[in-house]
N, C-alpha and C positions, 0 to 999 in steps of 0.2 A: 425228522428227529428234532429233539428239543435244542434250543439255542440259549436257554436261560435256566437258571436254577437257584433262585433265592438270593438273599443278600440285601444290603442297604439300598435305599432309594434316594437318588440325588435329585436336586432341583431340576425342573424341566428345562429351564433356559436361564441364562444369566445376562444381565444388562451389558456387561463388557464384551460378551460374545457377539451381540447383534447390534449394538449401538442404540438400544431402546430399552425401556423398562421391562422387567420380567413379566411374562404373562401370568394371569391368574390361573390356578390349577385347572379350572374348568373351561379355559379358553384355548383356542388354537395357538400354536407357536408362531410368532412373527419372525421371519428371517429375511433380512434385507436382500433384495435382488432376486428372491425366489418366490415372492408372494403373489397370490391372486386373491383380491379381496382381503379377507381376514385369515386365510389359510395358506400354508405353504404348498405349492404345486410345481410339478416338473412334467415336461412333455414326455410321454411314453413313446419315444421314437416316432414312427410314421403313422401310428394308430389314430392320431387326433385326440386321444385321451390325455388327460392330465391327472397325475397321481401324487399323493403325499410321498416324499422321498424315502419313506420306510413303509413297506407293505407288510400287513399283519398276516402271518401264516397260521394255518389251522392244523398243523401236524399233531399237536397235543390234544386237540378237541376229541372227546369220546374215547381217548386212550388213557392219558394221565390226568386229564382235566374233565370234570363232569359238566353237564349242560349249563347249570347255574353259573359256575365259575367262568365257563367259556363265554357266556353272554356278558358277564361282568367285564371280561377282558376286552371284548368287542366294543362295549359301551365306552370304556375308558379310552380306547384307541380313537374312537370318533370324537370324544370330548377333547382330545389332544390335537384335533385337526386332521386325523387320518381319514382316508376315503377309499382304500384299496385292500381287498381281502383275497388271499390265495389259499387254495386247498387242493386236494387230489382225491380222485374216486377211490384210491386204495388206502387213504388214511382211516384207520380204525374200521376198515371194511366198508367205508361209505358213511360211517357215523359222523365224521367231521362235516361232510356236506350237509347232512340232515340238520345238525346243530346250527350251522350257519344259515340254512334255509329257514329254520324256526325263528332265528333272530331277525332276519330280514322281514319275515311276515309280521312278527309282533311289534317291531319298531316302525314298520311302514316306510322304510328308507331305501327300497331297492333302487330307485332311480338316482339316488345320491351316492351309491357305492359301486366302484369298479370291481366286479366279481370275476375272478379267474380260477380255473381248475385245471388239473393235469390228468390226462387219461392215458391208458396204455399198459398199466400194471395191475389193474384189478383182476383177481383170479377168475371172475365170471366173464370178463371181456378183455382178455390179454392181447397185447400187441396192437398194431395200427392197421390191420387189414380192414377192408371196407365194411364188412358185416359187423365186426366187433367195435369198430370206431363209431358207427352209427348207434349201436346198442349202448355203448359206454356214454355217449353224449346224452342220449335220451334218458338213461338212468340218472345221470348227474343232474339234468334239468329237473327231473322229478324230485330228487332228494333236496335240491336247492330251492325248489318251489318257485322257479322262475321260467320265463319263456325264452331267455337267451343267456348265453355265456359271453361276457365281454371279451375275455382273452382266453383262448383254449390252448393249453400247453400240450404238445405232443411229446410223450416220453421217448427218449432215445435208447431205452434199455434193449429193445429188440429191433434191429435194423434189417431183419430178414425180408420184410415186406417191401417191395419196390416203392420208393418214395413217390413216384408218379401216381400209383394207386391211392396212396394215402391222401395226397393233395387233391386228387380228383374227387374223392369222397368229401374232403374238407370244402371243396368248391360248392358241392351240393348243400352242405350244412350252412355255409355262409349265405348262399342264395335263398335258402329256406328261412333265414333269419334266426336260426338256432345258435349260431356263432357269429361274433362280430369281427374278431381278429385272431390271427394264428401266431403261436409262439412255439419255440422248441425248448426242450429240456434235455440237456446233456448231449446235444448233437455235436459230433466232431466237425472240424473245419470243412472237410470235403463234402459232408452232407449239407452244410449251410450253403456252400457253393452250388451244389446240385439243386437245392431248393430255389435259389435265385435264378438259375438257368431255366428251371421249369416255370417260374413266375413270368419269365419273358414270353412263354408260350401261352400265357393266359391263366395259369393256375394262381391261387391266392398266395400272397407273399408272406413269408415268415418275417415278422418285424420285431420280435422280442425273443430274448434268449435267457433261460435260467441255466446257470452254470455253477458248480461247486467252486466257490472262490472266497478267500479271506486272507488275512495277513500271513498265516502259516501254511495255507494250502493254496498254492498259486499256479501249479503246473497245468491244471485243467483249463486255465484261461490264458495265461500269459504265454504267448507264442503264436501259432497259426490261427487259433480261434480269435484272439484279440485283433490280429491283422484283418481277418475276414469281417469281423464285426465292425471295425472302423471303416473298411471300404464300403460296406453295404449299409451303413447307418442304422444298424440294429441296436435296439435298446437292451441293456443288460440288467437283469434283476437277480443278483447272486443269491444262491441259497447257502445255508450253513455259515452265515456271516460271523458267528461266534465260535465256530469249530466245535459244535456240540456242547457249548458252554465253557470250553477251555479259555477262550479269550475274555470271559467275564472276570477272570482273575481269582475265581473262588475255589478252583481245584488245583492244588499245588503239591499234594502228597498222594502217592499211589495207594498207600495203605487205607486211605479214606474213600477210595473210589468204589470198592466192592467189585463184584464179578458180573454185574449186569452188562448188557450190550453197550449202554452208554458209558459205563465206567471203563470198559475196554477201549472204546473210541477215544475218550479223553486221555487215558493212560498212554496212548500212542504218541501224544504230543509232549509228554513229560520227559523230555530228553534235554541235552545241552542247548540245542537250537530253541526248543520251546521255552526253556527258562530264560534265554536271552530275550526272546520276544516279550515274555511277561515283564521282565525288568524294564524293557524299553516302553512298554505300555504304561507301567507304573510311573515312569519318569514323565512321559508326555501327559498322562492323566493329571498328575500333580501340577504340571505347568499350566494346563488349560482349565484346571478346577472342574474336572469331570470324571466320572467312573470309567474304568477300563472298557466296559461294554460299549459305552458311547463313543470312545475313541476308536474302537474297532469298526463301528458303523461309519464314523466320520472318515476313516481311512478309505473305506470302500467308496464312499461318495466322492472322494477326491480323485478316483481313478477314471480314466477316460472311458466314455460310453456307459458307465454305471449310472443308472437312473434311480433305482430304489432296491436295496437289499430286502429279502424276504426273511422276516424275523418271527420267532415263536416265543411265547411266554406262558408261564404257569399260573400267574396271578395278575390282577389288574395293576397292582403297584409296580410290577416289572415293566409295564408299558412306559411308565414315566421315564425310567432310566434309558430304555432303548431309543425312544424318540428324541431324547436329548442330543443324540448324535447328529441330528439335523442342524442343530444350532452351534455345534462345535466347529470352529474354524482352525484347521491345522496348517501351520506354516511349512515352508519348504524344509526347514530344519527338522521339524517333527516327522514329516514323511520320509526324509532321508534316514533318520534314526531308526524308524520302524523297518524300513527296507533293509538296512544293514543288519539289523538283528535277525531278520528272517532268512538271510543268505546261508 
Protein backbone atom coordinates (compact mmCIF):
# COMPACT_ATOMS: atom_id res chain seq x y z
CA UNK A 1 0.00 0.00 0.00
CA UNK A 2 1.11 3.54 -0.66
CA UNK A 3 2.76 5.55 2.05
CA UNK A 4 2.98 8.85 0.23
CA UNK A 5 0.70 11.00 -1.85
CA UNK A 6 2.00 14.28 -3.11
CA UNK A 7 2.76 17.60 -1.50
CA UNK A 8 5.69 19.91 -0.84
CA UNK A 9 9.22 18.64 -0.92
CA UNK A 10 11.47 19.69 1.95
CA UNK A 11 15.25 19.98 1.90
CA UNK A 12 17.00 16.65 2.20
CA UNK A 13 19.08 17.58 5.23
CA UNK A 14 19.86 20.65 7.31
CA UNK A 15 23.20 21.71 8.74
CA UNK A 16 21.88 22.10 12.28
CA UNK A 17 20.49 18.54 12.21
CA UNK A 18 23.80 16.82 11.64
CA UNK A 19 26.43 19.38 12.50
CA UNK A 20 27.68 19.57 8.93
CA UNK A 21 26.91 21.46 5.72
CA UNK A 22 23.83 20.27 3.85
CA UNK A 23 24.45 17.73 1.13
CA UNK A 24 24.10 18.60 -2.50
CA UNK A 25 20.81 17.16 -3.88
CA UNK A 26 22.71 14.56 -5.90
CA UNK A 27 24.92 13.43 -3.00
CA UNK A 28 24.25 10.90 -0.21
CA UNK A 29 23.12 12.27 3.13
CA UNK A 30 25.85 12.50 5.78
CA UNK A 31 24.63 11.73 9.30
CA UNK A 32 27.12 11.75 12.11
CA UNK A 33 27.64 8.44 13.88
CA UNK A 34 25.86 6.38 11.23
CA UNK A 35 28.03 6.83 8.15
CA UNK A 36 30.16 4.37 6.22
CA UNK A 37 32.23 6.23 3.68
CA UNK A 38 29.95 8.83 2.12
CA UNK A 39 26.64 7.06 2.73
CA UNK A 40 24.52 6.37 5.80
CA UNK A 41 24.41 2.69 6.68
CA UNK A 42 23.00 0.60 9.52
CA UNK A 43 23.62 -3.07 10.31
CA UNK A 44 20.68 -5.25 9.34
CA UNK A 45 20.68 -7.43 12.45
CA UNK A 46 22.76 -10.59 12.18
CA UNK A 47 22.71 -10.74 8.38
CA UNK A 48 26.06 -9.02 7.95
CA UNK A 49 24.38 -6.64 5.50
CA UNK A 50 24.37 -2.87 5.96
CA UNK A 51 21.48 -0.82 4.62
CA UNK A 52 20.39 2.78 4.32
CA UNK A 53 18.02 3.45 7.27
CA UNK A 54 15.10 3.88 4.86
CA UNK A 55 14.30 0.96 2.55
CA UNK A 56 12.51 1.82 -0.69
CA UNK A 57 9.38 -0.25 -1.17
CA UNK A 58 7.98 -1.21 -4.56
CA UNK A 59 4.32 -1.59 -3.62
CA UNK A 60 3.23 1.10 -6.08
CA UNK A 61 5.39 -0.05 -9.00
CA UNK A 62 3.27 -1.46 -11.80
CA UNK A 63 0.08 -0.48 -9.99
CA UNK A 64 -0.18 3.28 -9.46
CA UNK A 65 3.26 4.05 -10.91
CA UNK A 66 4.42 3.18 -14.44
CA UNK A 67 7.82 1.75 -15.29
CA UNK A 68 9.45 5.05 -16.28
CA UNK A 69 8.37 6.80 -13.08
CA UNK A 70 9.31 3.75 -11.01
CA UNK A 71 12.82 3.83 -12.43
CA UNK A 72 12.99 7.56 -11.70
CA UNK A 73 12.03 6.90 -8.09
CA UNK A 74 14.66 4.19 -7.79
CA UNK A 75 17.31 6.44 -9.35
CA UNK A 76 16.51 9.27 -6.96
CA UNK A 77 16.70 6.93 -3.98
CA UNK A 78 20.17 5.76 -5.02
CA UNK A 79 21.25 9.38 -5.54
CA UNK A 80 20.22 10.12 -1.98
CA UNK A 81 22.46 7.35 -0.67
CA UNK A 82 19.94 4.51 -0.58
CA UNK A 83 20.96 0.91 -1.22
CA UNK A 84 18.04 -1.36 -0.19
CA UNK A 85 14.92 -2.16 -2.23
CA UNK A 86 11.97 -4.23 -1.05
CA UNK A 87 9.10 -5.72 -3.02
CA UNK A 88 6.78 -8.74 -3.00
CA UNK A 89 5.78 -11.33 -5.56
CA UNK A 90 2.15 -10.28 -5.09
CA UNK A 91 2.67 -6.56 -5.82
CA UNK A 92 0.82 -5.87 -9.08
CA UNK A 93 0.83 -9.61 -9.70
CA UNK A 94 4.62 -9.66 -9.98
CA UNK A 95 4.91 -6.53 -12.11
CA UNK A 96 6.76 -4.71 -9.32
CA UNK A 97 9.51 -7.34 -9.29
CA UNK A 98 9.77 -7.16 -13.07
CA UNK A 99 10.15 -3.36 -12.98
CA UNK A 100 12.85 -3.56 -10.32
CA UNK A 101 14.59 -6.31 -12.28
CA UNK A 102 14.65 -4.16 -15.41
CA UNK A 103 16.08 -1.28 -13.39
CA UNK A 104 18.82 -3.48 -11.92
CA UNK A 105 19.70 -4.75 -15.40
CA UNK A 106 19.79 -1.39 -17.14
CA UNK A 107 21.70 0.32 -14.31
CA UNK A 108 24.12 -2.56 -13.85
CA UNK A 109 24.07 -2.09 -10.07
CA UNK A 110 22.85 -5.44 -8.75
CA UNK A 111 25.91 -5.97 -6.55
CA UNK A 112 25.43 -2.54 -4.96
CA UNK A 113 21.77 -3.01 -3.95
CA UNK A 114 20.31 -5.15 -1.16
CA UNK A 115 17.28 -6.75 -2.80
CA UNK A 116 14.51 -8.23 -0.68
CA UNK A 117 11.17 -9.67 -1.63
CA UNK A 118 8.24 -11.23 0.19
CA UNK A 119 6.63 -14.49 -0.89
CA UNK A 120 3.61 -16.45 0.25
CA UNK A 121 0.68 -14.38 -1.04
CA UNK A 122 0.93 -14.66 -4.83
CA UNK A 123 -2.18 -16.42 -6.16
CA UNK A 124 -0.09 -18.77 -8.31
CA UNK A 125 2.06 -19.91 -5.37
CA UNK A 126 0.12 -19.22 -2.17
CA UNK A 127 1.31 -20.11 1.29
CA UNK A 128 4.66 -21.37 2.54
CA UNK A 129 4.42 -25.06 1.69
CA UNK A 130 7.58 -26.64 0.23
CA UNK A 131 6.45 -26.82 -3.41
CA UNK A 132 4.90 -23.36 -3.57
CA UNK A 133 7.80 -21.78 -1.69
CA UNK A 134 10.36 -23.10 -4.19
CA UNK A 135 8.17 -22.10 -7.13
CA UNK A 136 7.61 -18.64 -5.67
CA UNK A 137 11.33 -18.03 -5.19
CA UNK A 138 12.17 -19.27 -8.68
CA UNK A 139 9.50 -17.01 -10.17
CA UNK A 140 10.77 -14.02 -8.18
CA UNK A 141 14.35 -14.68 -9.28
CA UNK A 142 13.20 -14.74 -12.90
CA UNK A 143 11.22 -11.49 -12.61
CA UNK A 144 14.02 -9.75 -10.70
CA UNK A 145 16.58 -10.99 -13.22
CA UNK A 146 18.98 -12.08 -10.52
CA UNK A 147 20.52 -15.29 -9.22
CA UNK A 148 19.91 -14.59 -5.52
CA UNK A 149 17.55 -12.81 -3.16
CA UNK A 150 19.46 -11.03 -0.41
CA UNK A 151 16.61 -11.11 2.12
CA UNK A 152 13.59 -13.37 1.62
CA UNK A 153 10.55 -12.36 3.68
CA UNK A 154 8.17 -15.19 4.51
CA UNK A 155 4.59 -13.92 4.68
CA UNK A 156 2.76 -14.82 7.86
CA UNK A 157 -0.72 -14.56 6.35
CA UNK A 158 -1.23 -18.33 6.29
CA UNK A 159 0.36 -20.23 9.17
CA UNK A 160 -1.32 -23.55 8.34
CA UNK A 161 1.92 -25.06 7.02
CA UNK A 162 4.19 -26.37 9.79
CA UNK A 163 7.04 -23.91 10.23
CA UNK A 164 9.55 -26.76 10.26
CA UNK A 165 8.55 -27.65 6.68
CA UNK A 166 8.95 -24.05 5.58
CA UNK A 167 12.37 -23.68 7.18
CA UNK A 168 13.53 -27.03 5.81
CA UNK A 169 12.71 -25.77 2.32
CA UNK A 170 14.37 -22.45 3.10
CA UNK A 171 17.47 -24.37 4.17
CA UNK A 172 17.67 -25.88 0.70
CA UNK A 173 17.16 -22.47 -0.93
CA UNK A 174 19.96 -20.97 1.16
CA UNK A 175 22.24 -23.90 0.47
CA UNK A 176 21.59 -23.56 -3.25
CA UNK A 177 22.57 -19.90 -3.09
CA UNK A 178 19.15 -18.69 -4.21
CA UNK A 179 18.46 -16.96 -0.87
CA UNK A 180 21.03 -15.33 1.43
CA UNK A 181 19.01 -14.48 4.54
CA UNK A 182 15.55 -15.17 5.96
CA UNK A 183 13.03 -12.67 7.27
CA UNK A 184 9.48 -12.89 8.56
CA UNK A 185 6.55 -10.68 7.63
CA UNK A 186 3.78 -10.40 10.18
CA UNK A 187 4.84 -13.38 12.29
CA UNK A 188 3.31 -13.38 15.80
CA UNK A 189 5.59 -13.67 18.81
CA UNK A 190 5.02 -17.40 19.26
CA UNK A 191 6.08 -18.12 15.67
CA UNK A 192 9.26 -16.12 16.13
CA UNK A 193 10.02 -18.16 19.23
CA UNK A 194 9.31 -21.39 17.36
CA UNK A 195 11.57 -20.28 14.52
CA UNK A 196 14.44 -19.63 16.92
CA UNK A 197 13.97 -23.05 18.56
CA UNK A 198 14.11 -24.69 15.12
CA UNK A 199 17.24 -22.72 14.27
CA UNK A 200 18.93 -24.36 17.24
CA UNK A 201 18.30 -27.66 15.43
CA UNK A 202 20.18 -26.40 12.40
CA UNK A 203 17.51 -24.67 10.35
CA UNK A 204 18.19 -21.16 8.98
CA UNK A 205 17.59 -18.32 11.41
CA UNK A 206 14.97 -15.65 10.91
CA UNK A 207 16.99 -12.48 11.49
CA UNK A 208 14.69 -9.71 10.17
CA UNK A 209 11.03 -8.87 10.84
CA UNK A 210 8.58 -6.78 8.83
CA UNK A 211 5.72 -5.67 11.05
CA UNK A 212 2.94 -3.11 10.57
CA UNK A 213 4.13 -0.32 12.85
CA UNK A 214 3.92 3.47 13.02
CA UNK A 215 2.98 6.27 15.40
CA UNK A 216 -0.75 5.52 15.24
CA UNK A 217 -0.63 1.74 14.71
CA UNK A 218 1.42 0.27 17.53
CA UNK A 219 -0.39 -2.82 18.81
CA UNK A 220 1.09 -5.18 16.21
CA UNK A 221 4.59 -4.59 17.56
CA UNK A 222 4.57 -3.13 21.04
CA UNK A 223 4.06 -6.03 23.39
CA UNK A 224 5.15 -9.65 23.03
CA UNK A 225 6.60 -9.16 19.55
CA UNK A 226 8.90 -6.37 20.72
CA UNK A 227 10.02 -8.45 23.70
CA UNK A 228 10.88 -11.42 21.47
CA UNK A 229 12.60 -9.22 18.91
CA UNK A 230 14.75 -7.67 21.62
CA UNK A 231 15.65 -11.01 23.14
CA UNK A 232 16.58 -12.55 19.78
CA UNK A 233 18.36 -9.56 18.29
CA UNK A 234 16.05 -9.45 15.29
CA UNK A 235 16.24 -6.38 13.04
CA UNK A 236 12.88 -4.69 12.46
CA UNK A 237 11.96 -3.13 9.11
CA UNK A 238 8.45 -1.70 9.72
CA UNK A 239 5.97 -1.44 6.89
CA UNK A 240 3.31 1.28 6.56
CA UNK A 241 5.46 3.90 8.35
CA UNK A 242 3.11 6.68 7.19
CA UNK A 243 -0.14 4.79 7.87
CA UNK A 244 -1.16 4.69 4.21
CA UNK A 245 -0.22 8.36 3.86
CA UNK A 246 -2.13 9.65 6.90
CA UNK A 247 1.06 10.63 8.76
CA UNK A 248 2.20 12.76 5.84
CA UNK A 249 -0.32 15.29 7.19
CA UNK A 250 -1.96 15.79 3.82
CA UNK A 251 -5.25 14.00 4.49
CA UNK A 252 -7.27 15.77 7.17
CA UNK A 253 -10.82 15.86 5.80
CA UNK A 254 -12.96 12.79 5.17
CA UNK A 255 -14.91 14.36 2.31
CA UNK A 256 -11.72 14.65 0.25
CA UNK A 257 -10.69 11.02 0.62
CA UNK A 258 -13.20 9.41 -1.69
CA UNK A 259 -14.32 5.79 -1.49
CA UNK A 260 -11.18 4.05 -2.73
CA UNK A 261 -9.56 1.37 -0.59
CA UNK A 262 -6.83 3.80 0.42
CA UNK A 263 -9.33 6.50 1.22
CA UNK A 264 -11.14 4.12 3.55
CA UNK A 265 -7.85 3.18 5.22
CA UNK A 266 -6.88 6.81 5.84
CA UNK A 267 -10.40 7.72 7.00
CA UNK A 268 -10.10 5.15 9.79
CA UNK A 269 -7.44 7.36 11.40
CA UNK A 270 -9.46 10.57 11.16
CA UNK A 271 -10.81 10.43 14.70
CA UNK A 272 -9.92 12.32 17.87
CA UNK A 273 -6.82 10.26 18.48
CA UNK A 274 -5.65 10.70 14.91
CA UNK A 275 -6.18 14.43 15.06
CA UNK A 276 -4.12 14.58 18.27
CA UNK A 277 -1.30 12.75 16.54
CA UNK A 278 -1.39 15.09 13.55
CA UNK A 279 -1.31 18.10 15.85
CA UNK A 280 1.69 16.66 17.69
CA UNK A 281 3.42 15.88 14.40
CA UNK A 282 2.82 19.44 13.22
CA UNK A 283 4.32 20.83 16.43
CA UNK A 284 7.40 18.61 16.32
CA UNK A 285 7.85 19.15 12.58
CA UNK A 286 7.86 22.90 13.07
CA UNK A 287 10.32 22.57 15.93
CA UNK A 288 12.84 20.49 13.93
CA UNK A 289 12.13 22.23 10.62
CA UNK A 290 11.06 19.09 8.79
CA UNK A 291 7.87 17.79 7.13
CA UNK A 292 5.47 15.54 9.04
CA UNK A 293 6.45 12.51 6.93
CA UNK A 294 10.11 12.88 7.90
CA UNK A 295 9.17 13.16 11.58
CA UNK A 296 7.10 9.96 11.32
CA UNK A 297 10.12 8.16 9.84
CA UNK A 298 12.43 9.64 12.49
CA UNK A 299 10.06 8.46 15.24
CA UNK A 300 10.35 4.89 13.97
CA UNK A 301 14.14 5.09 13.75
CA UNK A 302 14.20 6.15 17.40
CA UNK A 303 12.44 2.94 18.45
CA UNK A 304 14.48 0.03 19.79
CA UNK A 305 15.39 -2.68 17.22
CA UNK A 306 14.04 -0.65 14.28
CA UNK A 307 16.72 -0.53 11.59
CA UNK A 308 14.93 0.80 8.51
CA UNK A 309 11.26 1.47 7.72
CA UNK A 310 10.01 0.32 4.31
CA UNK A 311 8.61 3.39 2.53
CA UNK A 312 6.77 3.78 -0.76
CA UNK A 313 6.60 6.81 -3.05
CA UNK A 314 4.65 7.93 -6.10
CA UNK A 315 7.26 10.28 -7.59
CA UNK A 316 11.02 10.92 -7.40
CA UNK A 317 10.57 14.17 -5.47
CA UNK A 318 8.76 12.31 -2.69
CA UNK A 319 11.95 10.38 -1.97
CA UNK A 320 13.65 13.62 -0.91
CA UNK A 321 11.14 14.19 1.86
CA UNK A 322 11.05 10.60 3.09
CA UNK A 323 14.81 10.14 3.36
CA UNK A 324 15.07 13.40 5.27
CA UNK A 325 13.77 11.47 8.27
CA UNK A 326 17.22 9.86 8.55
CA UNK A 327 18.74 13.23 9.40
CA UNK A 328 16.04 14.37 11.83
CA UNK A 329 17.13 14.05 15.46
CA UNK A 330 14.15 13.84 17.82
CA UNK A 331 14.72 14.69 21.47
CA UNK A 332 13.10 12.95 24.42
CA UNK A 333 10.51 15.69 24.60
CA UNK A 334 9.54 15.18 20.98
CA UNK A 335 9.20 11.42 21.41
CA UNK A 336 7.18 11.85 24.60
CA UNK A 337 4.84 14.33 22.91
CA UNK A 338 4.15 11.98 20.03
CA UNK A 339 3.64 9.00 22.35
CA UNK A 340 1.17 10.93 24.52
CA UNK A 341 -0.81 12.00 21.49
CA UNK A 342 -1.09 8.40 20.27
CA UNK A 343 -2.42 7.02 23.58
